[in-house]
N, C-alpha and C positions, 0 to 999 in steps of 0.2 A: 390244817388237820382232822376237821369234820369231814371232807369231801375226802380225804386218807379212810378216814375208819367208814364212808358209805362205799368207795371202792371196795375192803375190806367186806362190807359185805353182803356188795354186791358177786366176789367173787365166788363166797363160800354160798350164797345160793344157788349162782349154774353150779358149783358141783357136787349139791344136792341135785338139782336136777338132772345132770348125768346120771346120776347111782338109781332114785327112782326111777317107774314107770312114770307116765304119764297122766291117768289117775290116783298116784301116788302124791305124785306135784302136784295134783290141783287140792288136794285135803291138807296136804300140808301149808300151798299157798294159803287156805282158807280158814288157817292158824292164826297164821303173819298180818294177814287182816283185817279180822276179829279183832286178835289186839295190838291192832293199830287203829283199829274206828272207834272201839273202846279207851284205848288211851285220850284221843282227839275228844270224847263224849266227857269223859272224867275232867282234859284239858281246859275245855270251856265253862261245863258246870262253875265248874274253881273258881276260873277268870273270873263269870257272871258276878257268883257270890261275893270275892272279894274286891269289886268295885263295888258291889250293894253297901256290902259293907261298911267301905271308907266315906264312901258319900253320904250314906246315912246317920251318921255314928253321930251325936248330938245336935241334926238338924229338923227332931222334935219339938227342940224345947226351948224356951222364951218368946224372942222379937226372933228370930228365925224358922218358924213353926213353919210357915211355908215357903221355904225358900227350895226344899225339896221337887215342887212342880217344875222348877229349868231346869230339872235333873233329864226328863225325857227328850226336850228341845235340844239342850246342851251336846247328850252322846247321839243323837240323828245330826246335827249339826257336823262335830268330828266325822260323823261317818262317811259324807258326803262332800265337805266340803276338804276334807283332808286325805283320810284313809282309800274311799275311793278312786280316788287321781293316781293311786302310787300303782293300783292293779291295769295289766294291757285288757283283760279281762272282763265284762260286763260282772259283777259280783250279783248273780239270780240266783236267789235259792229257790231248793224244795226239791217235787220228782217233776216240773214239765222239763226242767231241763234237762232231769237225767233220759226223760223217754226219749228227748230230744235226740240226747246225742245216739242213745241207742237206733233209732232210727235213721236217724239220717250220717250223724258219726260218727259212725265205726263203732261206740260207746268208749272213743276216747274224749277223756277231757282235759283241760288245759291243768297242770303243775302247780299253777299257780292258785289252784282251788281245793287244794291239801290244808292252804293255812289264812288264807284271804276270808272264808264266812266266819271260821272263829274269832278274827281281829273283830270284821264288819258286825256280828251279830253281835258278839260279845260286849262290846261298848252301847253299839244299840239297847241292849234289853238290860244290859248291864247298868247301864242310865235309867231305866224305867221305864220303855217301849215297852207297849203293848200288843208283846207278839212272841212268836214263840220260839224252841231254841233245836226244837227237836228237828228239824225240813232243815238247818244251816248244820246238822249235825248226821241227817242222814246225806248230804251233799258235798261234805266233808270225807266220810268215807266211802262213798262214791269212788271219790278221785283220787283216794288210797289206793282202792282195788281197781281201776281204770291203768293209773302210772303202773302200780309194782306191773300189771300185766306187759305193758308196752315194756316197760324197761326188759323185761323177762319173755319176748317175743311168742307172747300166747298169743295165739287165734281167738275171732272174734266170739265164737263159742262161749271159752273160757273166759276171755276178755271179759262179758257180758256179764256171764257166769259171775265173776272176783268183783265185777264194777256189784250188781246186788248184793251179795257178802259184806264189803263196806258197809251197805246201807242198814244191811241187816244186824250188823256187829254196833254200829250208832247206836238205831233203837232201841239196840236190847242194852248198849250198855247206859241211855240215859235215862231207862228206869228198872234195870236188873231185871231185866223181861224176856228170856229167851226166843221163848214158843211165839211169843208179839212181834220177833224179830222178824224171825224165817216167814213168819205168815205177812208180814207186813213187805218182806220184799218179795211174796209170792204177789200178795194180790194187789198192788201199785208197783211194781218195780217188774218185775218178769212178766208181762203179757201174752209169752210166747215162749214158753220152756216145760223141759219134759222134766217125768219125776223123778231122772239121775239129779237133781240139782237140788233135791232137799239138803241127802247128806251133809255136801259144802255149806250151804246157809245152815244148816242148821249145827259142825261143827264154829263158822264165826260167832254165830249169835252167844255161843256159849262161850264161847273167846271174853266177848264185849262183855257179857256179863258175869263173869268171871272175873276180871281188872275193875269194873266199879263195884263191884260187891265187897273187893279188897282195900282202894281207892277213896271213894267217897262213904261222910255218915251218913247216916240213916236221917240226919236233918234234911239233908238236901233232899237226897232221892222221894220219891214220891208215892208214899206205902199206904196201908191203912190195917187196926184189925178192930178188932171185939166185932163182929158184925151182928146183928141179929139172926137168925138161921133160918134159912126158906119155908113160909108158910103157903100150901097152894091156894089157901084164901084168896090172896092176895093178888093172883095171877088175871082177871077181869083189871087192876086199877095197873097191872105190870103191861097189859095191852093196852090198856089207855094212855098210858105214860109212850107206848112206843109211837104210836098214830102222835101226839104230840110233837114226839121226838119227831117226828119223819118232816113234816109241818115248818118247825123250826128250821131241822136241817135244809129246808127248801130256803124258808126266811133270806137265811146266813149265806146261804151262797150266792142269791140274788142280792142281798144288799153288799155281798163284799164286790162283785164281780162291777156291780152298777160302780163303785165309791171307784173302784180300781180305774176304767176304764175316764172318767172324772179327773182321777191326778193324770195321767197320763196324757189329758190332752193340756193340760197346764205347762206348756212346753219350758216356764222359768222354775230351774232350780232351785232359785232365789222362792218362789214364789211358792211353790210347795213346800218346801220347808217350814214358811213363816204360815200357812194355810194348817198343814199339818197339827204342826205346835200347837197353832192359838189349838184350835179342837180338844187335843190334844189336853195341854193347861187347866181347862177349863173342865174337860168329865172326870179327871185325876183330880182337879181343888176340891167338888164333889159325893165322885167315888174315889176313895184313896185306892180299893183293891183294881183300880185297872190299873195302878205302876205295877209294871216289869210281868213276869210269867202270869202270877195270880192263881200259881198253887198254892199261896200262905193261908189265902183266902176258901181256897178245894177244900186243907185240912182241918178250918175252922168251920166249915159247915160239917165235913163226914163227923166232928165230934159234938154236933147239935151246936154250938155257939156263933151262931150268926148275927149275934149285934154286932159283936168284935170288930167284925168288916168295917163296922161307920167310924171304931175307931175316933181318926183323925178327918175325920166329915162333918161339916157344918150340923149335920143331920142327925149325927149322935144319939143325941137322944132319943129321938124318934122312932129308934130304932129298935128301941125297947119295948112297942108295942106292937101286935101280934099282926095285927092290920096293914098299919105302917109298914113292919116289917119287911111281910111281903111283900105292897106294892115297894118299894125300894131293891126287894130284890129282885125284883119283877123286871124292875126298869133297869139295872145293872147289866142280869142278861141279855134286852137288847139291845142295850147300846155299847158291846164290847167289841160285837163289827168294829163299828165305827171307831173304835178307838186302835184296833187291831189295823184298819182300812189310813188308820191316820200316821201310824208309825211306817208299815213298808209302804203306803202312797207318798209320802214326805220322804221316802232318800231311805229309810234305818232297813234293818235288813233283817228277818225272821220269817216266821214260819206262822201258819194254819191248824197246824198242831195243838199246841196251848189251847190257844184261845176253844177252840171248839172242846177239849174235857171241861176246859171252865164254864162255856159257857150250858154246856150238856151238863153240871154239878147244879149249878143254880139252877138250870129246870127241874133238875128232882129233887133239893128241897122245896122247891116253890111249890111243887108238886102235891108234896107228902105236905108241906104246912098247910095249905088250903085246907084239903081233909080231915089233921088234925083240927082247925076251928070251926069245922063244922059236925064234930064230934065224932072221926073217923078217924084211930092211931092207928099211923104204916110207919114201916121202923122208916126213919129220916135215915139212917147214914147208909142200908140197903141202896135204897131210889134213888140215894144221891146219887152214888159209882155205875147203879146203873144206866140211871139217863146221860150218862158221862161217853159210854158205849154207844147210845143212841146215836147223838150225837154225833161221835166220830163215825159211825158209821153210815149215817149218811153223808155228811161233809166228804170223807173219803171214797165214798163206796168198798168201803171192806169193813164189812161184817163181824169176819175173821180177826184181823185182828183185833175191832176194838175187845171182841170174846173177852181170849187170851189173855189183853194186855189187861185187864181191868182186872182180870180170873187171878192175875202171877202178882198184881201191885196189892191185892187185896188178902195177899197171903192164904193164898187156897181155892177152892173149888166149890165152894158151901154158894155162891150165887151162878153158878154156871145158867140152871132154866130160866131164872128170869134173863139173865144176860142173851141166851141163844133169843126170846121169844123178844126183848126190844130192840136188838141187835137188827136182827132179821124183816121183822115187822117198819124197823122204820128207812132202811135199803130200800125194800121194797117198795114203800111209799114215794121215796127222792129216786128214783133208780124208774118212777113210770113217768114223772113228771121232768124229768134231767135223766135223758139213756147215758150220758157219759159224764165220767167223773171232773172236778173244776179243772186240774192238772190236761186231761184225755179234751177238754174243750177248749181249752186256751193254744193248746197244739192244734186242734184241728182248725181255730183262727188262722194260725203258723201256715196251714196247707199240708200239714205234717201229720202225715197218719197213720195209725199203732193199730195194728191188730192182731188176735189170734191167732189168723188164718196166715201161716209159716209161710207161703208165697205173695202174699200183702205184705206181710212184715219186711220178705227182703225186697222187694221193688221199691219200697218205700224206702228204701238207703240211698238210692240212684238219682243222681242226681241231674238234669237235664245241662245245666251250665258246664258239668264234668265230664261230658259226650261229644260237646259239639264239633264238629268236624267242619275247621276251615279252609280246607284246599281246592276250592270248587275259583273257579275262575269268574270274575265278577266285569259284566258288560255294563253299557251304559246307554239308553235310548237313543243316543245320536247316534251313536255306533254302524256302521256299516254292516251290510251282510260279510262283505268280505273277511274283514276285522273278525267276525264272528269267527269267520270259517278259518282263519288264523289261532284263534282263541282254543278252538275245537281239536287241532291240530298238536298244539301241545295238554294235552289234558286226556287223562283216562274216563273224568266227569260228563256223562250225558243232561247232566242239569248243570244252569248258569244262572245267577241270578241278577240279576237286570234291578240298578239302585240310581237313583237321580247325583245328582252333587250333595249333597246335606247325609248320602248313605240312606236313604232312606230306601223301601224295598219296595218296588214299582208291579214287580213281575216277575217270571223266570221265563226261559228260551228250554224246550224240551229236545234233547238232539232227535228223537226218536217224530219230531211234529214238522220235523222242516227238513226233512229229508230230497224232497222233489228242488226246495229250492237252494240247498246245496249245492247241484250239481248241474246246475243252471248259470253260467258265470255273466248271463245279461244281468241278473238279476245284481251284484253283488255290490254294487254300486248305487243301487236302484233304488234298493229297500234297505229300513234302518232295523235294528235290534228293536225299535218297541213295535215296529209293522208285524213282527212274528213274537214277539212276544208275548203270555198266558198267565189269565190273573191266577193267584196261586189257589189254590183246592182250599188249603187253610193253614194258618201261623202259627209257633208255639211262641209265649214268651217267655221269654228268661227265668222268670220266677215261677212257670207251672210245673205246677208237681205231675210226676211221671207216669203217673193212674190217668190225669187229660189227656197229656201226650200222646198217650199209648189208645185211646179213646180215639181222636182224629186219625190215630193212622190206621185201624176199623175203619171207621168214617168213611175215609175215604179212598180207602183202600192204595193210598199211598205208601212206598217204604224212605222217603226220604222230603221231611218238610222242613220249611225252612226255623230260620229262631230270631224273633225281633225283640228289642227293648226301644219304646215307647214307638215303634215303626222303625228303627236303626234297625238294620240288615247286621247277624253277628254270625252266622254260619249256617250247617243245617244238620239237624238232629236225623240220625239214622234207626229205622226199628231193626235192624242189623244190629247194630253197637246194643242198645236196650239187652235183645235179649241175650249177646255174649256175654256185658255187665251183668245181668242177673243170673249166668251161667257161675261166671266165677265167684258171683256171691256166694248161689246155693252149697257151691261145694265150701268157700273158708264157713262156712256159718257150719257145715258137717265133720271140717280135719279138726 
């Protein structure tokens, strides 16, 4: 019955496709994708809050007071050992895999990613994993846009745009912040897109926000009210906060990369789960606000109720002393990245969006509290929110997203000036030390190039393995010249690879260089392929980037170079085939 319904929907959409122009259908599609992404965001939020309500009901009373500490480990364990194995593809969230899909896979995302991220991240964060839901929401929305485009046979440019529209709708639905959703798609997902993309993205984002505002309760959404008016006398303090936010962002990025690498080096899933789980238990025991996304504690900071954050901590009483509270909040701020890394590194599914906001909120509150203790009163709620933008801007290299996200969730644009100051300065500082964002850096380590330059972006979608030509006659070193001549008779190629018994490339024989020997029949049995072969001027590795391959073509002046994997001959790559594929991809991008 469900398949019949889907078939009817497809028939209706196809009919609409025939009636509307391409631009009109793209607008129509952006509405559907945005609504779907918004619904996905709502489902994930409700799923997580439902799990939390069930597992925490009654566990803070009596003898079972600390039993909740086991829940993050249980949730990650279920995700790693029971849920992930059910999916064919790796459940990796965030813009890294989306950007990789755009750059290398024609903006195609697996269909199962429409629901796999909701299930895995819901269990991870719902059970108390210290990570965010926004990255899974973005991945889900992008998968919706990608698969909708595939079903409706849209081209690469339209497919990429609707993939980004899904991401915009997801972010918008998660925060009820349509402008932030659009800017996130433009800053983080679409590094190479024209201004014409703005309208479909805006429509998708508004659709996601509309669904969110209708279906989600106020206590689930992150929102703030009753902020102090902006006072220009505080500008020097905002500038100082921006500098500290930039430094803190660098700290967060460096520590996360280090810990991520540490967990990846542990080959055993069980060891990663146990080690990360133990770290989480210890951290959550001392600092309960590290349990889950942490948005509840952000709201407590924004309402100046910071001591309540430590309500279930053994350090609860100490939190009512101002200087002790300052120290405790600083520690929580600094170890949040350890908790997020333990959650994700041990196999849980989540992202860094919520942890970045968490760290920013704590930084802003600590900053204003410090000045309060030395006799300078600053609006704590304002600084708490503005610092969130500073960290988000620095970690994600997304200043516009961070500015408008905080402006929208704070109920207006009263903080727009300090938001612009803090987000922009923090971004500039981080950009100086880390020219690429966390996600772009990961992609470069994979050998994937993401660029704003259209030529580079298109060329980066080409894979060496996809263009290998294998119709070359293979020679062995002991073969006589007479046998080589027989090979020449039966092929149109003028290059012949010479390999040993293990298929390892030894050299090549070029027809143009053996013409004299070819016409001397006395040499047919006297010399072998080994005698006439020459060393290759360059080899291309099967996992090499197309940029590196093109550089070798230019350096050697050759139009055909052998492709090897660990020295084993696979075939040849032709410069002509690369240029032909480039032209094909270029046409597909514009059609």
